C-alpha positions as CSV (number, residue, x, y, z in Angstrom):
1,M,38.0,-53.4,57.6
2,I,41.5,-52.8,56.5
3,E,41.9,-49.6,54.6
4,S,45.6,-49.0,54.5
5,K,48.9,-50.8,54.2
6,D,50.1,-49.0,57.3
7,S,47.4,-50.6,59.6
8,L,48.3,-53.1,62.1
9,A,45.8,-55.5,60.6
10,F,47.5,-55.3,57.2
11,K,50.9,-55.9,58.7
12,R,49.4,-59.0,60.4
13,L,48.3,-60.2,57.0
14,Q,51.8,-59.6,55.6
15,W,53.2,-61.9,58.3
16,Q,50.5,-64.6,57.5
17,C,51.5,-64.5,53.8
18,R,55.0,-65.4,54.7
19,R,54.5,-69.2,54.5
20,G,58.0,-70.5,54.4
21,M,57.5,-72.1,51.0
22,L,58.9,-69.8,48.3
23,E,56.4,-70.6,45.7
24,L,53.5,-69.6,48.0
25,D,55.4,-66.5,49.2
26,L,55.8,-65.4,45.6
27,L,52.1,-65.6,45.0
28,L,50.6,-64.5,48.3
29,E,52.8,-61.5,49.2
30,P,52.5,-59.6,45.9
31,F,48.8,-60.3,45.8
32,L,48.3,-58.9,49.2
33,D,50.5,-55.9,48.5
34,E,49.1,-55.1,45.0
35,V,45.5,-56.4,45.0
36,F,44.1,-57.0,48.5
37,L,43.0,-53.5,49.2
38,S,41.0,-53.3,45.9
39,L,39.0,-56.5,46.7
40,D,35.4,-56.3,47.9
41,E,34.6,-57.6,51.4
42,A,33.5,-61.0,50.2
43,D,36.8,-61.7,48.5
44,R,38.7,-60.4,51.4
45,Q,37.0,-62.9,53.6
46,R,37.9,-65.6,51.1
47,F,41.5,-64.5,51.3
48,Y,41.4,-64.7,55.1
49,R,40.0,-68.2,54.9
50,L,42.7,-69.2,52.4
51,L,45.4,-68.1,54.8
52,E,44.0,-70.4,57.5
53,C,44.7,-73.4,55.2
54,E,47.8,-75.5,55.5
55,D,50.6,-75.1,53.0
56,Q,50.3,-78.7,51.9
57,E,46.6,-78.2,51.1
58,I,47.1,-74.9,49.1
59,F,50.2,-75.7,47.2
60,P,48.6,-78.1,44.7
61,W,45.9,-75.5,44.1
62,F,48.4,-72.8,43.1
63,M,50.4,-75.3,41.1
64,Q,47.2,-76.1,39.2
65,K,47.3,-79.8,40.1
66,E,44.0,-79.5,42.0
67,V,41.1,-77.1,42.3
68,P,39.6,-76.5,45.8
69,E,36.2,-78.2,46.4
70,D,35.0,-75.1,48.3
71,A,33.7,-72.6,45.8
72,D,34.9,-69.6,47.8
73,L,38.4,-71.0,48.1
74,A,38.3,-71.8,44.4
75,R,37.4,-68.3,43.6
76,I,40.2,-66.6,45.6
77,V,42.8,-69.1,44.2
78,S,41.6,-68.3,40.8
79,L,41.9,-64.6,41.4
80,I,45.6,-65.0,42.6
81,V,46.6,-67.4,39.9
82,N,44.9,-65.3,37.2
83,R,46.9,-62.3,38.4
84,V,50.1,-64.3,37.6
85,Q,49.0,-66.4,34.6
86,P,45.7,-65.0,33.3
87,E,45.4,-67.4,30.3
88,N,46.2,-70.7,32.2
89,Y,43.7,-71.1,35.0
90,S,39.9,-71.5,35.4
91,A,38.1,-72.7,38.4
């Protein structure tokens, strides 16, 4: 379990959040930095799963064009989007 921003595991997550697509970077990197450590283990696992998805798959989710069919992915996407736009998204 990651308990600190100084851990090697956290630094690996930072690297995984750098997607190469600015829109995704602007959502994922601040969420990791500001929220991730406060998540319960289930939501952390959802975040790990999200990072395994391809950019082309997750981009429409964050642009609110689609909602993930998988309830766990829908939950973590909702948490991230609500952090940025709390009034505009519901999964």
